[in-house]
C-alpha beads as a LAMMPS data file, in Angstrom:
LAMMPS data file: protein, C-alpha beads

79 atoms
78 bonds

1 atom types
1 bond types

-500.0 500.0 xlo xhi
-500.0 500.0 ylo yhi
-500.0 500.0 zlo zhi

Masses

1 110.0

Atoms # bond

1 1 1 473.219 -284.516 349.074
2 1 1 471.754 -285.377 352.504
3 1 1 473.063 -288.318 354.455
4 1 1 470.894 -291.447 354.488
5 1 1 469.167 -292.110 357.769
6 1 1 469.476 -295.413 359.594
7 1 1 465.801 -296.033 358.960
8 1 1 466.138 -295.889 355.174
9 1 1 469.296 -298.023 355.292
10 1 1 467.497 -300.652 357.378
11 1 1 464.520 -300.639 355.038
12 1 1 466.639 -301.094 351.921
13 1 1 468.672 -303.862 353.554
14 1 1 465.601 -305.745 354.815
15 1 1 463.628 -305.710 351.551
16 1 1 464.331 -308.767 349.437
17 1 1 465.113 -308.425 345.760
18 1 1 461.974 -308.710 343.659
19 1 1 462.167 -311.046 340.697
20 1 1 459.766 -310.838 337.834
21 1 1 457.336 -313.680 337.176
22 1 1 458.860 -314.200 333.758
23 1 1 462.265 -314.806 335.321
24 1 1 460.889 -317.345 337.811
25 1 1 458.776 -319.178 335.234
26 1 1 455.455 -318.543 337.003
27 1 1 452.316 -318.069 334.984
28 1 1 450.735 -314.647 334.747
29 1 1 447.132 -315.829 335.173
30 1 1 445.345 -313.624 337.677
31 1 1 443.953 -315.319 340.753
32 1 1 440.673 -314.055 342.247
33 1 1 441.270 -311.798 345.228
34 1 1 437.981 -312.668 346.914
35 1 1 436.100 -315.929 346.956
36 1 1 432.583 -315.554 348.358
37 1 1 431.322 -318.059 350.870
38 1 1 428.151 -320.025 350.295
39 1 1 425.199 -317.874 351.299
40 1 1 422.160 -319.099 353.147
41 1 1 424.080 -321.487 355.392
42 1 1 423.466 -319.366 358.500
43 1 1 421.559 -316.225 359.381
44 1 1 423.686 -313.348 360.646
45 1 1 422.231 -310.821 363.066
46 1 1 423.426 -307.555 361.544
47 1 1 422.362 -305.503 364.562
48 1 1 424.671 -307.592 366.743
49 1 1 427.529 -307.727 364.222
50 1 1 427.497 -304.000 363.409
51 1 1 426.230 -302.536 366.682
52 1 1 429.346 -300.429 367.077
53 1 1 428.832 -298.989 363.582
54 1 1 425.266 -297.942 364.379
55 1 1 426.439 -296.346 367.633
56 1 1 429.146 -294.402 365.792
57 1 1 426.691 -293.275 363.107
58 1 1 424.286 -292.099 365.809
59 1 1 427.080 -290.048 367.450
60 1 1 428.041 -288.538 364.095
61 1 1 424.417 -287.622 363.385
62 1 1 424.019 -285.912 366.776
63 1 1 427.235 -283.938 366.284
64 1 1 426.202 -282.938 362.732
65 1 1 422.794 -281.702 363.904
66 1 1 424.391 -279.759 366.762
67 1 1 426.914 -278.132 364.432
68 1 1 424.232 -277.255 361.900
69 1 1 422.111 -275.690 364.665
70 1 1 425.149 -273.728 365.834
71 1 1 425.698 -272.441 362.282
72 1 1 422.084 -271.289 362.057
73 1 1 422.289 -269.532 365.433
74 1 1 425.561 -267.849 364.505
75 1 1 424.144 -266.730 361.162
76 1 1 421.189 -265.108 362.955
77 1 1 423.411 -263.447 365.586
78 1 1 425.930 -262.062 363.093
79 1 1 423.259 -260.391 360.951

Bonds

1 1 1 2
2 1 2 3
3 1 3 4
4 1 4 5
5 1 5 6
6 1 6 7
7 1 7 8
8 1 8 9
9 1 9 10
10 1 10 11
11 1 11 12
12 1 12 13
13 1 13 14
14 1 14 15
15 1 15 16
16 1 16 17
17 1 17 18
18 1 18 19
19 1 19 20
20 1 20 21
21 1 21 22
22 1 22 23
23 1 23 24
24 1 24 25
25 1 25 26
26 1 26 27
27 1 27 28
28 1 28 29
29 1 29 30
30 1 30 31
31 1 31 32
32 1 32 33
33 1 33 34
34 1 34 35
35 1 35 36
36 1 36 37
37 1 37 38
38 1 38 39
39 1 39 40
40 1 40 41
41 1 41 42
42 1 42 43
43 1 43 44
44 1 44 45
45 1 45 46
46 1 46 47
47 1 47 48
48 1 48 49
49 1 49 50
50 1 50 51
51 1 51 52
52 1 52 53
53 1 53 54
54 1 54 55
55 1 55 56
56 1 56 57
57 1 57 58
58 1 58 59
59 1 59 60
60 1 60 61
61 1 61 62
62 1 62 63
63 1 63 64
64 1 64 65
65 1 65 66
66 1 66 67
67 1 67 68
68 1 68 69
69 1 69 70
70 1 70 71
71 1 71 72
72 1 72 73
73 1 73 74
74 1 74 75
75 1 75 76
76 1 76 77
77 1 77 78
78 1 78 79
């Protein structure tokens, strides 16, 4: 059996013991993970908020078109 590394020993020592909710007396009612904010309170400029996303999508589109063109050229050359 392989020897435990220091990393795994540290991890097991640093993780606290997990107690079940039944043992602690907590209720098991699920809490909502996301609570939406009130809409309509302020207008958000999506172009400003997601400008980096549009730039990345544009780069991906240019690369995809270039690769597709390269595939077409290679298919014509190989035949």
